[in-house]
C-alpha positions in Angstrom: 60.1 54.8 -66.3 56.4 55.3 -67.0 54.2 57.3 -64.6 52.2 55.0 -62.4 48.5 55.9 -62.8 45.9 55.8 -60.1 43.4 53.0 -60.5 40.6 55.5 -59.9 38.4 56.0 -63.0 38.4 59.9 -63.0 42.2 60.0 -62.8 42.7 57.5 -65.6 40.4 59.5 -67.9 42.3 62.6 -67.1 45.6 61.0 -67.9 44.4 59.9 -71.3 42.1 62.8 -72.4 43.4 65.6 -70.2 39.9 66.0 -68.7 38.4 64.9 -65.4 35.3 62.8 -65.6 33.0 65.8 -64.8 34.7 67.9 -67.6 34.4 65.0 -70.0 30.6 64.6 -69.3 30.1 68.3 -70.0 32.2 68.1 -73.2 30.1 65.1 -74.3 26.9 67.1 -74.0 28.2 69.2 -76.9 30.6 67.0 -78.9 30.3 63.2 -79.6 32.7 61.2 -77.5 35.5 59.9 -79.8 36.5 57.5 -77.0 33.3 55.5 -77.6 34.2 54.8 -81.2 35.9 51.4 -81.4 38.2 52.4 -84.3 39.4 55.6 -82.8 39.7 54.0 -79.3 41.7 51.2 -80.9 44.3 53.6 -82.3 44.5 55.6 -79.0 45.1 52.5 -76.9 47.8 51.2 -79.2 49.9 54.1 -77.9 49.5 53.2 -74.2 52.6 51.5 -72.7 52.3 47.9 -71.3 52.4 49.0 -67.6 49.2 51.0 -68.0 47.2 49.1 -70.7 45.8 46.4 -68.4 44.5 49.0 -65.9 42.3 50.7 -68.5 39.8 47.8 -68.6 38.0 49.3 -65.7 37.2 52.5 -67.5 34.1 51.2 -69.3 32.6 48.1 -70.9 33.6 49.4 -74.3 37.2 49.8 -73.3 37.2 46.3 -71.7 35.8 44.8 -74.9 38.3 46.5 -77.2 41.4 45.8 -75.1 40.5 42.1 -74.6 39.6 41.5 -78.3 41.9 39.2 -80.2 42.4 41.7 -83.0 43.6 44.5 -80.6 45.7 42.0 -78.7 47.6 40.9 -81.8 48.2 44.5 -83.0 49.3 45.6 -79.5 51.7 42.7 -79.1 53.2 43.2 -82.5 54.0 46.8 -81.5 55.0 46.4 -77.8 55.9 42.7 -77.5 54.5 40.2 -75.0 55.1 40.5 -71.2 54.9 37.7 -68.7 54.4 37.2 -65.0 56.1 34.4 -63.0 53.8 32.1 -61.0 56.5 29.7 -59.8 58.6 26.8 -60.8 57.3 23.3 -61.7 59.4 20.3 -60.5 59.4 17.0 -62.5 61.3 14.1 -61.0 62.8 12.0 -63.8 62.9 8.9 -61.6 59.2 8.4 -62.1 58.9 9.0 -65.8 58.4 6.0 -68.1 59.1 3.5 -65.4 57.5 0.1 -65.3 54.8 -0.5 -62.7 57.1 -2.5 -60.5 59.8 0.1 -60.8 60.7 3.1 -58.6 57.5 4.5 -57.2 56.7 8.0 -56.0 56.0 8.2 -52.3 52.5 9.4 -51.4 53.7 12.4 -49.6 55.3 13.8 -52.7 52.9 15.4 -55.2 53.2 14.4 -58.9 53.3 18.0 -60.0 54.8 20.2 -57.3 55.1 23.9 -57.8 57.4 26.2 -56.1 55.1 29.2 -55.9 56.5 32.8 -56.1 53.2 34.8 -55.8 49.6 34.7 -54.8 48.5 33.4 -58.2 51.0 30.6 -57.8 49.6 29.8 -54.3 46.1 29.8 -55.7 47.1 27.4 -58.4 48.7 25.1 -55.8 45.7 25.3 -53.4 43.1 24.8 -56.2 43.9 21.0 -56.2 43.9 20.8 -60.0 47.6 19.9 -60.1 46.8 16.6 -58.3 44.8 15.5 -61.4 47.3 16.5 -64.1 50.0 13.8 -63.7 53.6 14.8 -64.2 54.8 18.1 -65.7 56.0 17.8 -69.3 56.1 21.3 -70.8 54.3 24.7 -70.9 53.9 27.5 -73.3 51.9 30.8 -73.1 50.3 29.7 -69.9 49.2 26.3 -71.3 50.4 23.3 -69.3 51.2 19.9 -70.9 51.3 17.1 -68.4 50.3 13.4 -68.0 51.6 9.9 -67.6 53.8 8.4 -70.3 53.2 6.8 -72.7 49.4 7.0 -73.1 47.7 9.7 -70.9 48.2 13.4 -71.5 46.4 16.5 -70.4 46.3 20.2 -71.6 45.4 22.7 -68.9 44.6 26.4 -69.3 45.4 28.3 -66.1 43.6 31.4 -67.2 40.3 29.7 -67.9 40.8 26.8 -65.5 39.9 24.3 -68.2 41.4 20.8 -68.5 41.3 18.7 -71.6 42.4 15.0 -71.8 43.9 14.1 -75.1 42.7 10.9 -76.8 45.0 7.9 -76.3 47.9 7.9 -78.8 48.0 5.3 -81.5 51.7 4.5 -81.2 53.5 3.0 -78.2 56.8 4.7 -77.6 58.6 3.2 -74.6 61.1 6.1 -74.5 60.2 9.5 -76.1 60.6 13.2 -76.1 57.9 15.8 -76.5 57.0 19.2 -78.0 54.2 21.6 -77.3 53.3 24.2 -79.9 50.8 26.9 -78.9 49.6 29.0 -81.8 48.0 32.4 -81.8 44.6 33.0 -80.4 42.0 32.8 -83.1 38.4 34.0 -82.4 39.0 33.5 -78.6 40.3 29.9 -79.1 43.7 28.5 -78.4 45.1 26.3 -81.1 47.9 23.9 -80.2 49.8 20.8 -81.2 51.4 18.1 -79.2 54.3 16.1 -80.7 55.6 12.8 -79.4 58.9 11.6 -80.9 60.3 8.1 -80.4 63.7 7.8 -78.9 65.7 4.6 -79.4 66.7 2.7 -76.3 69.9 1.5 -78.1 71.9 3.9 -80.2 71.8 2.6 -83.7 72.7 3.9 -87.1 69.4 5.5 -88.0 68.5 8.5 -90.1 64.7 8.5 -89.3 62.5 9.1 -86.3 58.9 8.2 -85.8 56.6 11.0 -84.5 53.0 11.3 -83.6 51.3 14.7 -83.7 48.0 15.7 -82.0 46.2 18.8 -83.3 43.5 20.6 -81.3 41.8 21.5 -84.7 41.4 17.8 -85.8 41.4 16.3 -82.2 43.3 13.4 -83.6 46.8 11.9 -83.6 48.6 11.6 -86.8 51.7 9.3 -87.2 54.6 10.2 -89.5 58.3 9.5 -90.0 60.9 12.3 -90.2 64.0 11.7 -92.3 67.5 13.2 -92.0 70.5 13.2 -94.3 72.7 11.8 -91.5 72.3 9.4 -88.6 71.1 10.9 -85.3 69.2 10.1 -82.1 67.1 12.4 -80.0 67.8 12.8 -76.3 65.1 11.0 -74.3 62.7 12.4 -71.7 63.2 16.0 -72.9 60.9 18.7 -74.1 61.6 20.7 -77.2 62.0 24.5 -77.4 59.6 26.0 -79.9 60.6 29.3 -81.5 58.5 30.8 -84.2 56.7 27.5 -84.7 60.0 25.6 -85.3 60.7 22.7 -83.0 64.3 22.3 -81.5 65.2 19.0 -79.8 68.5 18.2 -78.1 70.1 15.3 -80.0 72.9 12.9 -79.1 76.6 13.6 -79.9 76.4 17.3 -79.2 73.8 18.2 -81.9 70.5 20.0 -82.2 67.6 18.5 -84.2 65.4 21.1 -85.9 61.9 20.4 -87.4 59.5 22.8 -88.9 56.0 21.2 -89.1 54.7 24.2 -91.1 56.6 23.3 -94.2 54.5 20.3 -94.8 57.5 18.0 -95.4 58.9 15.3 -93.2 62.5 16.3 -92.9 64.6 17.0 -89.9 67.9 19.0 -89.9 70.9 18.8 -87.6 73.3 21.4 -86.4 76.2 21.1 -84.0 75.9 22.9 -80.7 78.3 25.8 -80.4 81.9 25.4 -79.5 83.1 27.4 -76.5 85.4 27.2 -73.5 82.7 25.2 -71.7 81.9 22.8 -74.5 84.0 19.8 -73.3 83.2 20.3 -69.6 79.7 21.8 -69.4 77.3 20.2 -67.0 73.9 21.8 -67.9 72.4 23.1 -71.1 69.1 24.8 -71.8 67.3 26.4 -74.8 65.2 29.5 -75.0 63.8 32.3 -77.1 65.6 35.7 -77.3 63.8 39.0 -77.2 64.4 39.3 -81.0 62.8 36.0 -81.7 65.9 33.8 -82.1 66.9 30.5 -80.6 69.3 30.9 -77.7 71.4 28.2 -76.1 72.9 28.3 -72.7 75.5 26.0 -71.0 77.2 26.1 -67.7 79.6 24.4 -65.4 80.9 25.2 -61.9 83.0 28.1 -63.2 80.5 30.1 -65.3 78.0 30.1 -68.2 77.8 31.0 -71.9 74.8 32.2 -73.9 74.8 31.7 -77.7 72.3 32.9 -80.3 71.5 31.0 -83.6 71.5 33.6 -86.3 70.9 33.4 -90.0 73.9 33.9 -92.2 73.7 36.8 -94.6 72.4 35.8 -98.0 70.8 32.7 -96.7 67.3 31.5 -97.8 64.5 32.8 -95.6 63.6 29.2 -94.6 65.7 27.6 -91.9 66.2 24.7 -94.3 68.3 24.6 -97.4 67.3 21.3 -99.1 66.8 20.0 -95.5 70.5 19.0 -95.3 72.6 22.1 -94.6 71.6 25.0 -92.3 72.6 28.5 -93.3 72.7 29.5 -89.7 75.6 30.1 -87.3 76.1 30.4 -83.5 77.0 33.8 -82.1 78.3 34.1 -78.6 76.3 36.8 -76.8 77.2 36.4 -73.1 79.9 34.8 -71.1 79.9 35.1 -67.3 82.2 33.9 -64.5 80.3 33.0 -61.4 83.0 34.4 -59.2 81.8 37.9 -60.3 78.4 37.2 -58.8 79.7 35.8 -55.5 81.7 38.9 -54.9 78.4 40.8 -54.7 76.7 38.1 -52.6 79.3 36.6 -50.2 76.6 34.7 -48.4 76.1 32.5 -51.5 79.7 31.8 -52.2 79.7 28.6 -50.2 77.3 27.1 -52.7 79.2 28.2 -55.8 80.4 24.7 -56.5 76.8 23.7 -57.1 75.9 26.6 -59.3 74.3 25.8 -62.7 72.1 27.4 -65.3 68.5 26.6 -64.8 66.3 28.3 -67.4 65.8 31.2 -69.7 63.0 33.7 -69.3 60.4 33.8 -72.2 61.5 36.1 -75.0 64.3 37.6 -72.9 67.9 38.1 -73.9 69.3 39.8 -70.8 68.1 37.7 -67.8 68.4 34.0 -66.9 67.6 31.8 -63.9 70.5 30.0 -62.2 70.7 27.8 -59.2 73.1 27.9 -56.3 72.5 25.1 -53.8 68.7 25.3 -53.1 68.6 29.0 -54.0 67.0 30.1 -57.3 68.6 33.3 -58.6 67.6 35.8 -61.3 70.7 36.9 -63.0 71.0 40.1 -65.1 73.6 39.4 -67.8 74.1 43.1 -68.6 74.8 44.3 -65.1 76.2 41.0 -63.8 74.0 41.1 -60.8 71.7 38.6 -59.1 68.7 38.6 -56.9 67.2 35.7 -54.9 63.8 34.5 -56.1 61.7 33.8 -53.0 59.5 30.7 -53.4 57.2 28.5 -51.3 57.8 24.8 -51.7 60.1 21.9 -51.1 63.3 24.0 -51.0 66.3 21.9 -50.0 64.4 18.6 -50.3 64.4 18.8 -54.1 66.5 16.1 -55.7 68.2 18.5 -58.2 70.2 15.7 -59.8 67.1 13.8 -60.9 64.7 16.6 -61.4 63.8 19.2 -63.9 62.9 22.6 -62.5 61.4 25.1 -64.9 59.7 28.4 -64.5 56.0 28.8 -65.2 54.8 32.1 -66.7 51.4 33.4 -67.7 51.1 36.0 -70.5 50.3 39.3 -68.8 47.1 40.1 -70.7 43.5 40.6 -69.5 40.8 38.3 -70.5 37.0 38.8 -70.5 35.6 35.3 -71.0 36.6 31.7 -70.8 38.7 30.4 -73.6 38.3 26.8 -74.7 41.4 24.6 -75.2 39.5 21.7 -76.6 
């Protein structure tokens, strides 16, 4: 546990340099201040742990500039990893997605993009009114929200800079589709991203191709292409992909996972069977996420418990996830298995809802915690200690139609920013 520093400027300087502000001013009259040199300051700040680094932006304008610079952020995150803060949970009702105009309509009292806020920042986002203009929730990554109205209108919104960008209308019409959002590294204070629309067939046919359309923030254009697979497959409709290390992972029909790496420059998609476990033939919910060591993790649950699997590369396999785009040199490793009865023994008040318990979502870049749902309660489960805590949220609560809705956590990267960042 790191010592919590006082936000006062003199105390901060004393913790870093061993001197009070007065002593430092006297020392500076004789010796040049090394802390005013960007290169030296850069090396010093790299050694400051995450709970403290964001507080140091108030020391001076120089410190603020160095800490918020893209070059320092990239170096710091490589050494310490990214941390996130939860704003709340977005709710997307599947009943309204891709429906004809004369189909099932959303009542006026129900917002298109409701958020179950868990903090003041979540409350501010809800009260800002911006969510009323974004359509339905589709996906989010690194604080960027992808939303819109299928199949033509899509928005990208940056919560940090409060900027909204409407994507140009796609060229292809996909009646049923699944999506992917890829947010790349910050480059010169700009966010680079890609949005992928993949066509899903209404009728299951023997196909080994899938049509996709990709939008790039660099070109500001949609590009259509066709992905090929060595075997027949079909993507699961109305789902969002899990992107790990730039690689797209979609749920596919018949218990498989479709994997596509747009960085390779080819147009191939690979398939891998989902892991076989005690819940395989009776699991009710399944989710994808990224582990703390940068691997894809898969979770499945039923009324009895949950299992967490990691997709690891086999020893001696090629560094690419593909091997001639037909056979994956990867294997599933069971990392966690948990019986829900263990949790209810600790919290008897929730045992009456245990029949409705299901896995909800992973936390970003986290291998030891997961969100689960029991009735209308959202719980944060620690897989190591097998303990849970209730996540308090403001929102629709028990009125959520859990059977027809997707409820996903929304996180912001915990990193200070100095100026607005364009997402266009």
